[in-house]
TORKOL-4160 file (C-alpha; in steps of 0.2 Angstrom, whole numbers, padded with zeros to 4 digits, m for minus):
432
<pt num="1" X="0000" Y="0000" Z="0000"/>
<pt num="2" X="0007" Y="0017" Z="m0005"/>
<pt num="3" X="0014" Y="0028" Z="0008"/>
<pt num="4" X="0014" Y="0047" Z="0005"/>
<pt num="5" X="0021" Y="0061" Z="0015"/>
<pt num="6" X="0008" Y="0074" Z="0017"/>
<pt num="7" X="0011" Y="0091" Z="0010"/>
<pt num="8" X="0000" Y="0104" Z="0001"/>
<pt num="9" X="0003" Y="0096" Z="m0016"/>
<pt num="10" X="0000" Y="0078" Z="m0011"/>
<pt num="11" X="m0016" Y="0083" Z="m0001"/>
<pt num="12" X="m0023" Y="0092" Z="m0017"/>
<pt num="13" X="m0019" Y="0077" Z="m0028"/>
<pt num="14" X="m0027" Y="0065" Z="m0016"/>
<pt num="15" X="m0043" Y="0076" Z="m0014"/>
<pt num="16" X="m0044" Y="0078" Z="m0033"/>
<pt num="17" X="m0043" Y="0059" Z="m0035"/>
<pt num="18" X="m0056" Y="0056" Z="m0022"/>
<pt num="19" X="m0068" Y="0068" Z="m0030"/>
<pt num="20" X="m0067" Y="0058" Z="m0046"/>
<pt num="21" X="m0078" Y="0045" Z="m0037"/>
<pt num="22" X="m0092" Y="0058" Z="m0035"/>
<pt num="23" X="m0109" Y="0053" Z="m0042"/>
<pt num="24" X="m0109" Y="0070" Z="m0050"/>
<pt num="25" X="m0097" Y="0063" Z="m0063"/>
<pt num="26" X="m0110" Y="0050" Z="m0069"/>
<pt num="27" X="m0118" Y="0061" Z="m0081"/>
<pt num="28" X="m0113" Y="0052" Z="m0097"/>
<pt num="29" X="m0127" Y="0039" Z="m0092"/>
<pt num="30" X="m0140" Y="0053" Z="m0089"/>
<pt num="31" X="m0148" Y="0052" Z="m0106"/>
<pt num="32" X="m0151" Y="0033" Z="m0105"/>
<pt num="33" X="m0158" Y="0036" Z="m0087"/>
<pt num="34" X="m0169" Y="0050" Z="m0092"/>
<pt num="35" X="m0176" Y="0040" Z="m0107"/>
<pt num="36" X="m0181" Y="0026" Z="m0094"/>
<pt num="37" X="m0188" Y="0037" Z="m0082"/>
<pt num="38" X="m0199" Y="0046" Z="m0095"/>
<pt num="39" X="m0205" Y="0030" Z="m0102"/>
<pt num="40" X="m0210" Y="0023" Z="m0085"/>
<pt num="41" X="m0219" Y="0039" Z="m0081"/>
<pt num="42" X="m0229" Y="0038" Z="m0097"/>
<pt num="43" X="m0232" Y="0020" Z="m0099"/>
<pt num="44" X="m0232" Y="0013" Z="m0081"/>
<pt num="45" X="m0232" Y="m0006" Z="m0079"/>
<pt num="46" X="m0229" Y="m0009" Z="m0098"/>
<pt num="47" X="m0212" Y="0000" Z="m0097"/>
<pt num="48" X="m0207" Y="m0008" Z="m0081"/>
<pt num="49" X="m0211" Y="m0025" Z="m0088"/>
<pt num="50" X="m0201" Y="m0022" Z="m0104"/>
<pt num="51" X="m0186" Y="m0015" Z="m0094"/>
<pt num="52" X="m0186" Y="m0030" Z="m0082"/>
<pt num="53" X="m0186" Y="m0042" Z="m0096"/>
<pt num="54" X="m0172" Y="m0032" Z="m0105"/>
<pt num="55" X="m0160" Y="m0030" Z="m0090"/>
<pt num="56" X="m0165" Y="m0044" Z="m0078"/>
<pt num="57" X="m0170" Y="m0057" Z="m0091"/>
<pt num="58" X="m0186" Y="m0060" Z="m0081"/>
<pt num="59" X="m0204" Y="m0059" Z="m0087"/>
<pt num="60" X="m0216" Y="m0052" Z="m0075"/>
<pt num="61" X="m0233" Y="m0045" Z="m0075"/>
<pt num="62" X="m0245" Y="m0036" Z="m0063"/>
<pt num="63" X="m0250" Y="m0053" Z="m0055"/>
<pt num="64" X="m0232" Y="m0059" Z="m0052"/>
<pt num="65" X="m0222" Y="m0043" Z="m0048"/>
<pt num="66" X="m0228" Y="m0041" Z="m0030"/>
<pt num="67" X="m0219" Y="m0053" Z="m0018"/>
<pt num="68" X="m0232" Y="m0064" Z="m0009"/>
<pt num="69" X="m0233" Y="m0070" Z="0009"/>
<pt num="70" X="m0229" Y="m0087" Z="0003"/>
<pt num="71" X="m0213" Y="m0081" Z="m0005"/>
<pt num="72" X="m0208" Y="m0073" Z="0011"/>
<pt num="73" X="m0211" Y="m0089" Z="0021"/>
<pt num="74" X="m0201" Y="m0099" Z="0008"/>
<pt num="75" X="m0187" Y="m0087" Z="0010"/>
<pt num="76" X="m0187" Y="m0090" Z="0029"/>
<pt num="77" X="m0186" Y="m0108" Z="0026"/>
<pt num="78" X="m0172" Y="m0106" Z="0014"/>
<pt num="79" X="m0161" Y="m0095" Z="0025"/>
<pt num="80" X="m0164" Y="m0107" Z="0040"/>
<pt num="81" X="m0159" Y="m0122" Z="0030"/>
<pt num="82" X="m0144" Y="m0115" Z="0022"/>
<pt num="83" X="m0137" Y="m0102" Z="0035"/>
<pt num="84" X="m0141" Y="m0109" Z="0053"/>
<pt num="85" X="m0144" Y="m0095" Z="0065"/>
<pt num="86" X="m0144" Y="m0080" Z="0053"/>
<pt num="87" X="m0162" Y="m0076" Z="0056"/>
<pt num="88" X="m0159" Y="m0074" Z="0074"/>
<pt num="89" X="m0144" Y="m0063" Z="0070"/>
<pt num="90" X="m0154" Y="m0052" Z="0059"/>
<pt num="91" X="m0167" Y="m0051" Z="0073"/>
<pt num="92" X="m0154" Y="m0046" Z="0086"/>
<pt num="93" X="m0147" Y="m0033" Z="0074"/>
<pt num="94" X="m0164" Y="m0026" Z="0070"/>
<pt num="95" X="m0167" Y="m0024" Z="0089"/>
<pt num="96" X="m0151" Y="m0014" Z="0091"/>
<pt num="97" X="m0155" Y="m0003" Z="0076"/>
<pt num="98" X="m0173" Y="0000" Z="0082"/>
<pt num="99" X="m0167" Y="0004" Z="0100"/>
<pt num="100" X="m0155" Y="0017" Z="0093"/>
<pt num="101" X="m0167" Y="0026" Z="0082"/>
<pt num="102" X="m0180" Y="0027" Z="0095"/>
<pt num="103" X="m0168" Y="0039" Z="0104"/>
<pt num="104" X="m0169" Y="0050" Z="0088"/>
<pt num="105" X="m0188" Y="0051" Z="0088"/>
<pt num="106" X="m0195" Y="0069" Z="0090"/>
<pt num="107" X="m0212" Y="0075" Z="0096"/>
<pt num="108" X="m0223" Y="0090" Z="0093"/>
<pt num="109" X="m0221" Y="0104" Z="0105"/>
<pt num="110" X="m0231" Y="0120" Z="0110"/>
<pt num="111" X="m0226" Y="0135" Z="0120"/>
<pt num="112" X="m0240" Y="0147" Z="0126"/>
<pt num="113" X="m0239" Y="0164" Z="0135"/>
<pt num="114" X="m0252" Y="0173" Z="0146"/>
<pt num="115" X="m0256" Y="0186" Z="0132"/>
<pt num="116" X="m0263" Y="0172" Z="0121"/>
<pt num="117" X="m0248" Y="0169" Z="0110"/>
<pt num="118" X="m0245" Y="0151" Z="0106"/>
<pt num="119" X="m0231" Y="0144" Z="0095"/>
<pt num="120" X="m0226" Y="0127" Z="0091"/>
<pt num="121" X="m0220" Y="0113" Z="0080"/>
<pt num="122" X="m0230" Y="0099" Z="0073"/>
<pt num="123" X="m0221" Y="0083" Z="0069"/>
<pt num="124" X="m0229" Y="0073" Z="0055"/>
<pt num="125" X="m0222" Y="0056" Z="0048"/>
<pt num="126" X="m0220" Y="0056" Z="0029"/>
<pt num="127" X="m0235" Y="0046" Z="0022"/>
<pt num="128" X="m0227" Y="0034" Z="0010"/>
<pt num="129" X="m0209" Y="0029" Z="0008"/>
<pt num="130" X="m0200" Y="0019" Z="m0006"/>
<pt num="131" X="m0185" Y="0009" Z="m0001"/>
<pt num="132" X="m0173" Y="0004" Z="m0015"/>
<pt num="133" X="m0163" Y="m0012" Z="m0012"/>
<pt num="134" X="m0149" Y="m0018" Z="m0024"/>
<pt num="135" X="m0150" Y="m0036" Z="m0030"/>
<pt num="136" X="m0137" Y="m0049" Z="m0036"/>
<pt num="137" X="m0120" Y="m0048" Z="m0028"/>
<pt num="138" X="m0124" Y="m0031" Z="m0020"/>
<pt num="139" X="m0139" Y="m0039" Z="m0010"/>
<pt num="140" X="m0136" Y="m0034" Z="0008"/>
<pt num="141" X="m0149" Y="m0038" Z="0021"/>
<pt num="142" X="m0141" Y="m0026" Z="0034"/>
<pt num="143" X="m0145" Y="m0011" Z="0022"/>
<pt num="144" X="m0163" Y="m0017" Z="0022"/>
<pt num="145" X="m0164" Y="m0015" Z="0041"/>
<pt num="146" X="m0155" Y="0002" Z="0040"/>
<pt num="147" X="m0167" Y="0009" Z="0028"/>
<pt num="148" X="m0184" Y="0002" Z="0034"/>
<pt num="149" X="m0182" Y="0003" Z="0053"/>
<pt num="150" X="m0180" Y="0022" Z="0054"/>
<pt num="151" X="m0195" Y="0024" Z="0044"/>
<pt num="152" X="m0205" Y="0013" Z="0055"/>
<pt num="153" X="m0199" Y="0022" Z="0070"/>
<pt num="154" X="m0204" Y="0038" Z="0063"/>
<pt num="155" X="m0222" Y="0032" Z="0060"/>
<pt num="156" X="m0222" Y="0031" Z="0041"/>
<pt num="157" X="m0239" Y="0023" Z="0036"/>
<pt num="158" X="m0233" Y="0013" Z="0021"/>
<pt num="159" X="m0216" Y="0007" Z="0016"/>
<pt num="160" X="m0214" Y="0000" Z="m0001"/>
<pt num="161" X="m0198" Y="m0009" Z="m0006"/>
<pt num="162" X="m0192" Y="m0012" Z="m0023"/>
<pt num="163" X="m0178" Y="m0024" Z="m0028"/>
<pt num="164" X="m0172" Y="m0033" Z="m0044"/>
<pt num="165" X="m0177" Y="m0051" Z="m0046"/>
<pt num="166" X="m0164" Y="m0065" Z="m0049"/>
<pt num="167" X="m0164" Y="m0074" Z="m0066"/>
<pt num="168" X="m0176" Y="m0087" Z="m0057"/>
<pt num="169" X="m0188" Y="m0073" Z="m0055"/>
<pt num="170" X="m0186" Y="m0073" Z="m0036"/>
<pt num="171" X="m0179" Y="m0060" Z="m0023"/>
<pt num="172" X="m0164" Y="m0064" Z="m0013"/>
<pt num="173" X="m0170" Y="m0074" Z="0002"/>
<pt num="174" X="m0159" Y="m0064" Z="0015"/>
<pt num="175" X="m0166" Y="m0048" Z="0008"/>
<pt num="176" X="m0184" Y="m0054" Z="0010"/>
<pt num="177" X="m0181" Y="m0060" Z="0028"/>
<pt num="178" X="m0173" Y="m0044" Z="0033"/>
<pt num="179" X="m0187" Y="m0034" Z="0025"/>
<pt num="180" X="m0200" Y="m0044" Z="0034"/>
<pt num="181" X="m0191" Y="m0042" Z="0051"/>
<pt num="182" X="m0189" Y="m0024" Z="0048"/>
<pt num="183" X="m0208" Y="m0021" Z="0045"/>
<pt num="184" X="m0210" Y="m0018" Z="0026"/>
<pt num="185" X="m0227" Y="m0017" Z="0019"/>
<pt num="186" X="m0225" Y="m0021" Z="0001"/>
<pt num="187" X="m0211" Y="m0028" Z="m0009"/>
<pt num="188" X="m0210" Y="m0027" Z="m0028"/>
<pt num="189" X="m0198" Y="m0037" Z="m0040"/>
<pt num="190" X="m0191" Y="m0023" Z="m0050"/>
<pt num="191" X="m0174" Y="m0014" Z="m0050"/>
<pt num="192" X="m0164" Y="m0001" Z="m0059"/>
<pt num="193" X="m0169" Y="0016" Z="m0065"/>
<pt num="194" X="m0186" Y="0009" Z="m0069"/>
<pt num="195" X="m0190" Y="0005" Z="m0051"/>
<pt num="196" X="m0185" Y="0022" Z="m0045"/>
<pt num="197" X="m0197" Y="0030" Z="m0058"/>
<pt num="198" X="m0211" Y="0018" Z="m0054"/>
<pt num="199" X="m0210" Y="0024" Z="m0035"/>
<pt num="200" X="m0208" Y="0042" Z="m0040"/>
<pt num="201" X="m0223" Y="0043" Z="m0052"/>
<pt num="202" X="m0233" Y="0027" Z="m0048"/>
<pt num="203" X="m0239" Y="0014" Z="m0060"/>
<pt num="204" X="m0255" Y="0003" Z="m0062"/>
<pt num="205" X="m0247" Y="m0009" Z="m0049"/>
<pt num="206" X="m0234" Y="0000" Z="m0039"/>
<pt num="207" X="m0240" Y="0015" Z="m0028"/>
<pt num="208" X="m0232" Y="0032" Z="m0029"/>
<pt num="209" X="m0222" Y="0037" Z="m0014"/>
<pt num="210" X="m0217" Y="0053" Z="m0006"/>
<pt num="211" X="m0198" Y="0049" Z="m0003"/>
<pt num="212" X="m0186" Y="0037" Z="m0010"/>
<pt num="213" X="m0171" Y="0030" Z="0000"/>
<pt num="214" X="m0158" Y="0017" Z="m0002"/>
<pt num="215" X="m0142" Y="0014" Z="m0012"/>
<pt num="216" X="m0140" Y="0008" Z="m0029"/>
<pt num="217" X="m0129" Y="0008" Z="m0045"/>
<pt num="218" X="m0125" Y="0022" Z="m0056"/>
<pt num="219" X="m0142" Y="0020" Z="m0065"/>
<pt num="220" X="m0151" Y="0021" Z="m0048"/>
<pt num="221" X="m0141" Y="0036" Z="m0042"/>
<pt num="222" X="m0145" Y="0045" Z="m0058"/>
<pt num="223" X="m0163" Y="0041" Z="m0058"/>
<pt num="224" X="m0165" Y="0047" Z="m0040"/>
<pt num="225" X="m0157" Y="0063" Z="m0046"/>
<pt num="226" X="m0169" Y="0064" Z="m0060"/>
<pt num="227" X="m0185" Y="0062" Z="m0050"/>
<pt num="228" X="m0179" Y="0073" Z="m0036"/>
<pt num="229" X="m0192" Y="0087" Z="m0034"/>
<pt num="230" X="m0207" Y="0076" Z="m0039"/>
<pt num="231" X="m0202" Y="0066" Z="m0023"/>
<pt num="232" X="m0189" Y="0068" Z="m0010"/>
<pt num="233" X="m0174" Y="0057" Z="m0009"/>
<pt num="234" X="m0161" Y="0053" Z="0004"/>
<pt num="235" X="m0145" Y="0057" Z="m0005"/>
<pt num="236" X="m0135" Y="0051" Z="m0020"/>
<pt num="237" X="m0122" Y="0040" Z="m0013"/>
<pt num="238" X="m0105" Y="0036" Z="m0020"/>
<pt num="239" X="m0093" Y="0022" Z="m0017"/>
<pt num="240" X="m0089" Y="0016" Z="0001"/>
<pt num="241" X="m0074" Y="0024" Z="0010"/>
<pt num="242" X="m0065" Y="0023" Z="0027"/>
<pt num="243" X="m0052" Y="0034" Z="0035"/>
<pt num="244" X="m0042" Y="0028" Z="0050"/>
<pt num="245" X="m0034" Y="0041" Z="0060"/>
<pt num="246" X="m0020" Y="0034" Z="0071"/>
<pt num="247" X="m0004" Y="0037" Z="0081"/>
<pt num="248" X="0010" Y="0026" Z="0086"/>
<pt num="249" X="m0001" Y="0017" Z="0099"/>
<pt num="250" X="m0012" Y="0009" Z="0085"/>
<pt num="251" X="m0011" Y="m0010" Z="0082"/>
<pt num="252" X="m0005" Y="m0011" Z="0063"/>
<pt num="253" X="m0014" Y="m0028" Z="0060"/>
<pt num="254" X="m0030" Y="m0021" Z="0066"/>
<pt num="255" X="m0028" Y="m0005" Z="0056"/>
<pt num="256" X="m0024" Y="m0015" Z="0040"/>
<pt num="257" X="m0039" Y="m0027" Z="0043"/>
<pt num="258" X="m0051" Y="m0012" Z="0045"/>
<pt num="259" X="m0044" Y="m0003" Z="0029"/>
<pt num="260" X="m0048" Y="m0019" Z="0019"/>
<pt num="261" X="m0065" Y="m0020" Z="0026"/>
<pt num="262" X="m0070" Y="m0006" Z="0014"/>
<pt num="263" X="m0058" Y="m0009" Z="0000"/>
<pt num="264" X="m0067" Y="m0026" Z="m0003"/>
<pt num="265" X="m0083" Y="m0017" Z="m0008"/>
<pt num="266" X="m0078" Y="m0012" Z="m0025"/>
<pt num="267" X="m0064" Y="m0005" Z="m0036"/>
<pt num="268" X="m0070" Y="0013" Z="m0032"/>
<pt num="269" X="m0070" Y="0011" Z="m0014"/>
<pt num="270" X="m0057" Y="0021" Z="m0004"/>
<pt num="271" X="m0046" Y="0016" Z="0011"/>
<pt num="272" X="m0035" Y="0029" Z="0019"/>
<pt num="273" X="m0024" Y="0029" Z="0034"/>
<pt num="274" X="m0018" Y="0046" Z="0041"/>
<pt num="275" X="m0005" Y="0044" Z="0054"/>
<pt num="276" X="0009" Y="0053" Z="0063"/>
<pt num="277" X="0020" Y="0038" Z="0064"/>
<pt num="278" X="0031" Y="0032" Z="0049"/>
<pt num="279" X="0034" Y="0016" Z="0058"/>
<pt num="280" X="0016" Y="0012" Z="0059"/>
<pt num="281" X="0013" Y="0017" Z="0041"/>
<pt num="282" X="0027" Y="0004" Z="0036"/>
<pt num="283" X="0020" Y="m0010" Z="0047"/>
<pt num="284" X="0002" Y="m0007" Z="0041"/>
<pt num="285" X="0007" Y="m0007" Z="0023"/>
<pt num="286" X="0015" Y="m0024" Z="0025"/>
<pt num="287" X="0000" Y="m0031" Z="0035"/>
<pt num="288" X="m0011" Y="m0025" Z="0021"/>
<pt num="289" X="m0001" Y="m0034" Z="0008"/>
<pt num="290" X="m0002" Y="m0050" Z="0018"/>
<pt num="291" X="m0021" Y="m0049" Z="0021"/>
<pt num="292" X="m0024" Y="m0046" Z="0002"/>
<pt num="293" X="m0015" Y="m0062" Z="m0002"/>
<pt num="294" X="m0026" Y="m0073" Z="0009"/>
<pt num="295" X="m0043" Y="m0065" Z="0008"/>
<pt num="296" X="m0056" Y="m0067" Z="m0005"/>
<pt num="297" X="m0061" Y="m0053" Z="m0017"/>
<pt num="298" X="m0042" Y="m0050" Z="m0019"/>
<pt num="299" X="m0043" Y="m0042" Z="m0036"/>
<pt num="300" X="m0056" Y="m0030" Z="m0030"/>
<pt num="301" X="m0046" Y="m0025" Z="m0015"/>
<pt num="302" X="m0030" Y="m0023" Z="m0026"/>
<pt num="303" X="m0039" Y="m0012" Z="m0038"/>
<pt num="304" X="m0047" Y="m0001" Z="m0024"/>
<pt num="305" X="m0030" Y="0001" Z="m0016"/>
<pt num="306" X="m0021" Y="0005" Z="m0032"/>
<pt num="307" X="m0034" Y="0018" Z="m0037"/>
<pt num="308" X="m0039" Y="0026" Z="m0020"/>
<pt num="309" X="m0029" Y="0018" Z="m0006"/>
<pt num="310" X="m0017" Y="0029" Z="0003"/>
<pt num="311" X="m0006" Y="0030" Z="0019"/>
<pt num="312" X="m0003" Y="0048" Z="0023"/>
<pt num="313" X="0011" Y="0052" Z="0035"/>
<pt num="314" X="0009" Y="0069" Z="0044"/>
<pt num="315" X="0021" Y="0080" Z="0054"/>
<pt num="316" X="0009" Y="0083" Z="0068"/>
<pt num="317" X="m0008" Y="0077" Z="0075"/>
<pt num="318" X="m0015" Y="0093" Z="0071"/>
<pt num="319" X="m0010" Y="0091" Z="0053"/>
<pt num="320" X="m0018" Y="0074" Z="0053"/>
<pt num="321" X="m0034" Y="0080" Z="0060"/>
<pt num="322" X="m0035" Y="0094" Z="0048"/>
<pt num="323" X="m0033" Y="0083" Z="0033"/>
<pt num="324" X="m0046" Y="0071" Z="0041"/>
<pt num="325" X="m0058" Y="0085" Z="0042"/>
<pt num="326" X="m0055" Y="0090" Z="0024"/>
<pt num="327" X="m0058" Y="0072" Z="0017"/>
<pt num="328" X="m0074" Y="0071" Z="0028"/>
<pt num="329" X="m0074" Y="0052" Z="0026"/>
<pt num="330" X="m0090" Y="0041" Z="0027"/>
<pt num="331" X="m0082" Y="0030" Z="0040"/>
<pt num="332" X="m0069" Y="0037" Z="0052"/>
<pt num="333" X="m0060" Y="0026" Z="0065"/>
<pt num="334" X="m0049" Y="0035" Z="0078"/>
<pt num="335" X="m0036" Y="0024" Z="0085"/>
<pt num="336" X="m0025" Y="0036" Z="0096"/>
<pt num="337" X="m0019" Y="0036" Z="0114"/>
<pt num="338" X="m0034" Y="0046" Z="0119"/>
<pt num="339" X="m0048" Y="0044" Z="0105"/>
<pt num="340" X="m0061" Y="0053" Z="0114"/>
<pt num="341" X="m0050" Y="0069" Z="0115"/>
<pt num="342" X="m0046" Y="0067" Z="0097"/>
<pt num="343" X="m0064" Y="0065" Z="0093"/>
<pt num="344" X="m0068" Y="0082" Z="0100"/>
<pt num="345" X="m0058" Y="0090" Z="0086"/>
<pt num="346" X="m0067" Y="0081" Z="0072"/>
<pt num="347" X="m0079" Y="0091" Z="0062"/>
<pt num="348" X="m0083" Y="0081" Z="0047"/>
<pt num="349" X="m0087" Y="0062" Z="0047"/>
<pt num="350" X="m0102" Y="0051" Z="0043"/>
<pt num="351" X="m0099" Y="0039" Z="0058"/>
<pt num="352" X="m0085" Y="0039" Z="0070"/>
<pt num="353" X="m0078" Y="0024" Z="0078"/>
<pt num="354" X="m0068" Y="0026" Z="0094"/>
<pt num="355" X="m0054" Y="0014" Z="0100"/>
<pt num="356" X="m0046" Y="m0002" Z="0093"/>
<pt num="357" X="m0061" Y="m0013" Z="0097"/>
<pt num="358" X="m0074" Y="m0002" Z="0088"/>
<pt num="359" X="m0070" Y="m0008" Z="0071"/>
<pt num="360" X="m0081" Y="m0002" Z="0056"/>
<pt num="361" X="m0091" Y="m0018" Z="0053"/>
<pt num="362" X="m0098" Y="m0016" Z="0070"/>
<pt num="363" X="m0107" Y="m0001" Z="0064"/>
<pt num="364" X="m0112" Y="m0010" Z="0047"/>
<pt num="365" X="m0120" Y="m0025" Z="0055"/>
<pt num="366" X="m0125" Y="m0023" Z="0074"/>
<pt num="367" X="m0121" Y="m0008" Z="0085"/>
<pt num="368" X="m0137" Y="0001" Z="0080"/>
<pt num="369" X="m0132" Y="0018" Z="0072"/>
<pt num="370" X="m0137" Y="0019" Z="0054"/>
<pt num="371" X="m0124" Y="0013" Z="0041"/>
<pt num="372" X="m0132" Y="0024" Z="0027"/>
<pt num="373" X="m0119" Y="0038" Z="0028"/>
<pt num="374" X="m0113" Y="0053" Z="0018"/>
<pt num="375" X="m0099" Y="0049" Z="0005"/>
<pt num="376" X="m0087" Y="0059" Z="m0006"/>
<pt num="377" X="m0085" Y="0073" Z="0006"/>
<pt num="378" X="m0103" Y="0077" Z="0009"/>
<pt num="379" X="m0101" Y="0073" Z="0028"/>
<pt num="380" X="m0097" Y="0092" Z="0028"/>
<pt num="381" X="m0115" Y="0095" Z="0026"/>
<pt num="382" X="m0125" Y="0079" Z="0027"/>
<pt num="383" X="m0129" Y="0067" Z="0041"/>
<pt num="384" X="m0132" Y="0048" Z="0042"/>
<pt num="385" X="m0149" Y="0042" Z="0038"/>
<pt num="386" X="m0161" Y="0043" Z="0053"/>
<pt num="387" X="m0178" Y="0046" Z="0059"/>
<pt num="388" X="m0177" Y="0064" Z="0054"/>
<pt num="389" X="m0177" Y="0059" Z="0036"/>
<pt num="390" X="m0194" Y="0052" Z="0037"/>
<pt num="391" X="m0204" Y="0066" Z="0046"/>
<pt num="392" X="m0210" Y="0084" Z="0041"/>
<pt num="393" X="m0210" Y="0098" Z="0053"/>
<pt num="394" X="m0224" Y="0111" Z="0052"/>
<pt num="395" X="m0224" Y="0128" Z="0062"/>
<pt num="396" X="m0239" Y="0132" Z="0073"/>
<pt num="397" X="m0244" Y="0150" Z="0076"/>
<pt num="398" X="m0259" Y="0156" Z="0086"/>
<pt num="399" X="m0261" Y="0174" Z="0092"/>
<pt num="400" X="m0275" Y="0182" Z="0102"/>
<pt num="401" X="m0282" Y="0199" Z="0098"/>
<pt num="402" X="m0273" Y="0206" Z="0113"/>
<pt num="403" X="m0256" Y="0199" Z="0108"/>
<pt num="404" X="m0258" Y="0205" Z="0090"/>
<pt num="405" X="m0264" Y="0222" Z="0095"/>
<pt num="406" X="m0247" Y="0225" Z="0104"/>
<pt num="407" X="m0237" Y="0222" Z="0088"/>
<pt num="408" X="m0248" Y="0226" Z="0074"/>
<pt num="409" X="m0241" Y="0243" Z="0070"/>
<pt num="410" X="m0223" Y="0235" Z="0069"/>
<pt num="411" X="m0229" Y="0222" Z="0056"/>
<pt num="412" X="m0238" Y="0235" Z="0046"/>
<pt num="413" X="m0222" Y="0245" Z="0046"/>
<pt num="414" X="m0212" Y="0231" Z="0040"/>
<pt num="415" X="m0224" Y="0226" Z="0027"/>
<pt num="416" X="m0225" Y="0243" Z="0020"/>
<pt num="417" X="m0206" Y="0245" Z="0019"/>
<pt num="418" X="m0206" Y="0231" Z="0007"/>
<pt num="419" X="m0220" Y="0239" Z="m0003"/>
<pt num="420" X="m0232" Y="0224" Z="0001"/>
<pt num="421" X="m0247" Y="0235" Z="0005"/>
<pt num="422" X="m0259" Y="0220" Z="0005"/>
<pt num="423" X="m0249" Y="0211" Z="0018"/>
<pt num="424" X="m0250" Y="0227" Z="0029"/>
<pt num="425" X="m0268" Y="0228" Z="0026"/>
<pt num="426" X="m0271" Y="0210" Z="0031"/>
<pt num="427" X="m0266" Y="0216" Z="0049"/>
<pt num="428" X="m0273" Y="0233" Z="0048"/>
<pt num="429" X="m0291" Y="0228" Z="0045"/>
<pt num="430" X="m0292" Y="0219" Z="0061"/>
<pt num="431" X="m0290" Y="0235" Z="0071"/>
<pt num="432" X="m0300" Y="0248" Z="0061"/>
């Protein structure tokens, strides 16, 4: 794994490389995606069926596109027979995710004063939410939990999941089990840009939703971008990434293992170590090479590290913290002598893991915090998926005549200064 001495030039080059991974660079596919989206909008189920046959090699119709209860029960039997104990693990993980997100739940509030003024905020769950779940090699039941459970906690009335079928016309069994445990209402066998369009505009069979969440490939990302405004979306996620911030106290074997936990996702994934210790850098590089040679997905990891893997050595911990904040990684592990103190100086990160036994996969699978996180530097202004993503806030305003009388001249003055005389008049007429 390459070791780079951090300076202004090397920092700029690395940041430029990382930005190449942004979904904003996918626009070469935009025309194709827009054609799919418009076709589904105009032709509904017919277009969805055509694209499913074309891309997934599966023939579906209005009678077979909806996953039945029998298919879900069949999925339970398959998982229990082929992966003993996995159902119980998914249930345990779901409980942790639910418990964590219950702590995020907000409630309506009202504040009144003796003069008859009452102000407040009304919290209302989004009515209908669509969840996109990838299929094939990218079928991750853990992501199903992370997208559905916060919506359930928020109180969403209807959660509709879409996911592409396999060549056998069925959905990944682990995905179905996780969706059922999480509390999904309906599941449709459709994927790609056509699935996003179906959720955004509705078809004869698939209901229109108000918000779409969930990860996907380039076509899914661009489709979400195309329908934004007709519906809300969570974000347009890019490839996975990890940054480990470490000093000389870190265990090089642990650090190397954690870097590769993200490098194995795909060739576009980024794995970066930022450290003040040249000795640690060299040891981690050796350990990474050793692990790559014995782990599966070797070719993917090698390509990921070649393109977006770095070990950055800094002159000081402050320099290390500064570049960490600049990169704003999706996953940030802090493995320093005092990780809690270091954490107080971190401004930008999706999820922060503290100490050598808080490895990133802990967050992916079991701890409870959401693993749907901002990527490509967007942690500077985005947050992890959570309950807040599935609610709306309405302001509540109520004034008595007594309360309004005290301030009506001020309001009229303000409105008149903006030359909005009808605004002013709306207040004035009440005191004529």
